[in-house]
N, C-alpha and C positions, 0 to 999 in steps of 0.2 A: 231313422232320425239319428242325426251323431250332436253331439256337444262336447264343450272342450272345458278345461278348467280354468280358474280364473288367476293362474300364475302370473307371474310377471314376463314369464317368456312368450305367452298368449296374448300381453296386452296390446292392440291394435299397433300404438307407436313404436313399442319393441320390435314388432312384426316389419314395421314398414323401414327401421333404423336399419335393421339385418338385411333386408331386401336392398336397398341403397349400399350398404356396405359391400354386399357380394356384388352388384353391378358395378363400384368401383373398382373391385378386384379384376373384373372382366376385362372394363374399360382401360385396365393399365396393362393389358395383353398385348396390346399390339405391337409395341416398341419390342417385345421379346418373340414376337410372332416367327419371325426368319429361323432364329434357331430354335424354337419350338418346332416347327413343321420339319425341320430337316433332322429332327431327334426324336419325335413323338412315336411311340411303337402303337401300330394298330392292332388292336386284339386277336391274338393267334388265329381264332376261328374265322375272322372277317377276312385276314391275308390268306388262310387256305382256301377259303372258297373263291376269293379272287383268283388265285393261283391256278386252280382248278379249271375255274372257267374260260380264263386266258391260253391253259394248256389245251382245252378241246378244240380241234381240228373240224369246225362247224362247214359245211357250205356257205358261199357267199350268199346265197339265198335263205340263209337262215340266221335270224338272230335270237340270242336270250340274254336277257337282262333282269337284275332284281335288286330289292332294297332291302334295307332292316334299318327300323327307327326304334328307339326307346326313349321314354319322355320320363320327366318327373314333375308333379304338382304339388304345390301346396297353397291353400286358400283359405280364408276367413270368414267371420260371419254366419257359420253353419250351411254355407253354400259348396256343393261337391261338383267337382268337374271332372270327367273322364276317372268316375270311381269315387274313394273315399278320401278325397284329397284334404278336406277338413280336419283330418284327423292331425296331431301333433306332428308326427314324422311323415305327413304328406303320401304321396302315394307313387309309385312305381307302375302302375297298373295301364298305362298307356302304352301302345305299342303297335307297330305295323309291321307287316312282313310279306312281301310280295313276288311273286316270278311270275313272268311274262314271256313269251316267245312269239315271233312272227315268222312267216314264210311266203316265199314270193313264187308262188307257184307259175305265172306267166306275168311279164312286164307289166302287164294292166289287171292283174289279179294277185291280191294278197289276202291272207289268212292270219289274223292275230288273235292272242288270247291272255289272261292274267288272272292267276288265283290269288286269293287275298285272304291274309290272318290278320284281322283288327282288333284289338282290345282296348275298350275306351267306356270303362264303367259298366254297369249292368245292361243286361240284353245285348250284350256283344257277340257276334255268331265267331265260330271257330274258324271255318276255313269258306268262302264261298266264291263263286266265279263272278269277278269283278266286271269282266268285258269278255265276249268273245264275238268277233266280228270277221265277215267275209265282205270285203272291200273290192269292188270291179270299176276300175275306170273305164267307163264309157268312151271317153273322147279326151286326147290330149293334144292340144296347139301348142303354139309357141307362147302363147299371151293369153291362153285360157285353158282350163279343164274342167269335165264333170264325170261324177262317177254316183255310185250307188253303194251303201252299206246296208248288209243285214246281219241279225242277230242280237245281241246284247251290246248296246251301243252308250258308252258315254255322253249324258247329257249337254249339250252345248248351251251353257247358262253362265254368262258374265265372263270374266278372264280367266278363272282359275278352276271352276269346275271340274273341267276334265281332266286334270293333273294334280288333282288336290291331293291323291293318296303319297305322293311320292316328295318326300320334306323338301328336297334341294328346288323343287318347282315352287315352294310357297315362301311369300315374303315373309311370313312370321310361321310359329310353330303352331298357332290358333290361326286361321283366316279370319274376316271381319264377320262375327257371327249374325249380323243383321241381315247380310245378303247368303251367305254359305253356313245355314245352321247344321249343327253337328249333331242335334238333338233328333232330325228327321234326315239324317244324311244317307240310310239306305232309298229313301224315296226321291232324294235329289240326285244320287250320284249316277246311275244307269236305267235303262229302260230295254224292255224286249222289242223289236220291231224293225222297219226300214228307214233309213234316210236316203235323201238325194243331197249332194253337196257338191259345189264347183268355186271357180275362182277365176276372176280376169285383172290382168295385169294392163295399166295403161301409165301413159306421160304423167298423168294427175295422181296415180297413187293406185292401191290395191283393192281389189274388192274380193270377199270372202263369204259365201253363204251356204246355208246347210236349214233343211226343213226334213220334220221326221213324223210318221205316222208311228204311235208305240203303245205299249202295254205297260205301264208304271212297275215298278218291282216294290212292291208292299210287304215284304218278308220281314221277320224279326219283331220283337216283343218294343223295342225302341220307337218304330214307326207309328204304332198303334197307340203307345203313350203321347208321343208327340201330338197326336191328330186328336185324340179324344180323352187325353187327361189321365188315364191310367191303361196298365193291360188288362182287356176285358177278356169275357168268356166268349165272345163271339171272333169273329176273324174278319181281314178286310178283304176284298177281291177287286183285283185292276180292271179297268175300263177303258176303251179306246181314246186316247189322249193324243195330244197334238203339242210339236216342240219346233222351235227355230230360231234361227241368229243370224245377222247379218254382220260383218266387221269390215271398216275402211281403214286401210294403213298408207301412211305416206312417207316418203322418204326412209325405206326398209322399216318401217317400223318406229321412226322416232315419235310420230304422233299414231295414236291408235284409237278409233271411235267403234263402239258397237251398240246394237240394239239386241237384246234378247228375250224370249216368253215362253209361254207354255200353257196350256190347257190341260190341267191333270184331272181325272175323272177316278174316282175311289168309292167303292160302295162298302159296307158295312151288313153282315150276316151276323144277326144277333145270337144265333144258337141258343144257349141257354142263359145269355145274360138277362137278369130279373128287369135291370134299369133303363138299358137302351133298346128301342125298336131297332128293326133294319132302316138304314136310311142310306141316303148320298152324300158325297162332298165332292166340292169342286173348288181348286186353286187354279186362280189364273195370274202368275207372276209376269211382271215387265221387267227388264231391267236395261238402264242404260249406263254404258261404260264409255269412260275417257281415261287416257293414258299418256303421258309426255316422257320420253326417254332422253336425257343427255349423257354425256360420258360418265361422268361421275354421280349422277342422281336421277330419279324420276319419282313423279308424280302420279297418282292412281284415285280416281274419285268414281265410286258406283252409287246409283239411284235406283231404287226400287219402290214399286207398287205391287202390293198384294190382295187381289181379291177373292175371299174366301166365301163359299155358299154351303150350309148345312140344311138338310130337309129331310122329314120324316123319321126324326128320333125319338119321337114322344116328347113329353112333358119335362124329363130330365135334361135334355138338349132341346131347347124349342128351336124352331126354325129362324136362319139368321143369316145376314149379309153382310160382311166387314169389309173394310180397306184397311190394311196395315202399309205402313209406309218406312222405308231403311234406307240409310246411305251412310256412307264413310268417307274420309278424305285421308292419304296416306302419302307418305313421303319416304322415300329408301336413298340413302347418301353411301357411298361406295368411297370408304376412307383408302382402300389399299386394293389389290386384285384379290385378297385373300377376306378384307375384313369390309363389314358393311353395317349400317343401324337402320333402325324403322322407327318411325312413329306415328301413332296412328289416331283418328278420331272417328268413332263407330257409335252409330244410333238406332235403335230399333223401336218402333213404336207399332204395337199390335192393331191399334184402332187410329186411326189417323184423326177422326172426329173425337176420340176421348183420349188423347194421347200420353195422361199422366193417371188412367184409371178412376178416375174420381167417379166417374157417373157409374162404371163398372163394380166400383166396391160400395157404394152407395144403396145396391139391390139389397146388398146383404152384407153389413160389414164384417159379421161374425165368421161369415167363411170366404171373403174374397178381400183379397191383398191388390191396394192398387200399384205398388211397385210392382207387381208381377205381370203388369203389362206394357213396360217399357226396359229397355237398358241402354245406358249411356257408359261407353268403354274408351278409355284413354290409354293405351297401348306403347311402351317403349320396349325395342328389343335390339339385340346386337347379334350376328351372327359370324362366325370364324371358319371360312373354307380352309381347313386345314391341309387335304389334298383334293386331286378331282374327283375325289369316292369318298372322303369322309369330311362330315362337318358336324360342328356344335352352335348352339344356339341357346340364347337364354331371353326372356321376356318378362315383362310385368305389366299386370293389367290392374287400372282402378275403375271399378265399376259402380255405376249406381243405377239400381234396378237388377231384376232377375228373370226378364222375359224369356233370356235365351238359355235358363238352365233346364236340363233334362228331368223330365219327372221321376223317371226310376230311380235317379240318384238322389233326388230330393222329393222326397213323399211329404207332401203338402204344400209346395210351393206357391201355390195362388194362394193359401190361405194363411191369417194371423198365428193359426195356433202351429204352423209350421216353424216358426221364428227363424226365416230366412233373413237376413240383415240386407237392409236396400242399400247401404255402402259396403263394399268389400273389394278387398285384394285378393289377387293370382299371381302367382310365381311359377315359372315353367322353364326346364331346362332340357334341352333334347339332345341326343347323337344318333347319326344317320349315316349310313353306309350304302352306298350303290355300285354296282358294276353291271 
């Protein structure tokens, strides 16, 4: 549990004023961006890495890429994000480093893989295989194609899940947490199995589809804590699950519509767990996505319903079936080719029949906090694409509720004894390099 002193520097009003001042400084930079981008010095180790990669004479059928991201976060209200962000000095504990390679063995056969190191609070894994895929394109015609993918495959959920590792592809430092949970990120990111995919291009628009039979990735203590509330003595095991997505694009992507969903099945083997019996969990999220892209601005919204069933865990976790609800509205404006701003309103309800957690807390007021069942996040941010390879970003979140906080970083987050504030602020800065 983390706490702060009551000094003037930690007064919420002072903190907000500081964040606004920093934002004003960032917003004043575009007028100087041309000069800065011409003179800015990329860190030597990044420049050296890029130079070495450029110097490699790889065959045309081989590609190697990578990225490195470092973030800083500072939060209020005894609420921690990606580590001990609530301490006075914040935390630099958020970083992502990835290296990927692909080999085109034949015109219709591609092998690709990515190794990832990600540190984002307690339970982070050192290095893992993020994805490893054999992609066989069985048919390719003038207006359509069809193929099969085998291996560890990124889960096709929503607009952003498959590329969320790479900071340059995210609209903000943190994706909308109502849809793209970081607390259960490992479960959402990828799964082992097989997918069929295809696309059809017509005069009325383009259609893309993908469907898979998979075994979810349930490794890491963060997944167990997100699903069961804490790091338990037993362990999770994956069961056969299903996932799919369909996308419609009009006018080269000016309009994008999508629906994606999954049935994720996970078992818990209790081992030496004294409280829970061996039980079963099933998650069935369905996500509806819409996006409009103009020359200078983009509007995006996604809505999700999530049906969750828990069975056979015993009296400590009675059988239950709940339906959660999530949505966000997001706008991006591109001031110049190098500068863009983002604003978003993001809402998460753990149970749409008890949106503000009153019924949940009424059953045990001393141990259940109602604001742990929802979160409403107003995000504003700015991004500077210094070069094609290097970008800087800053953003501020004002959050009402704690539903998407990670239990490992926030002990007692669902209980009043944890002293996690309902209304809180989060400030984040990030630098990212890719090659």
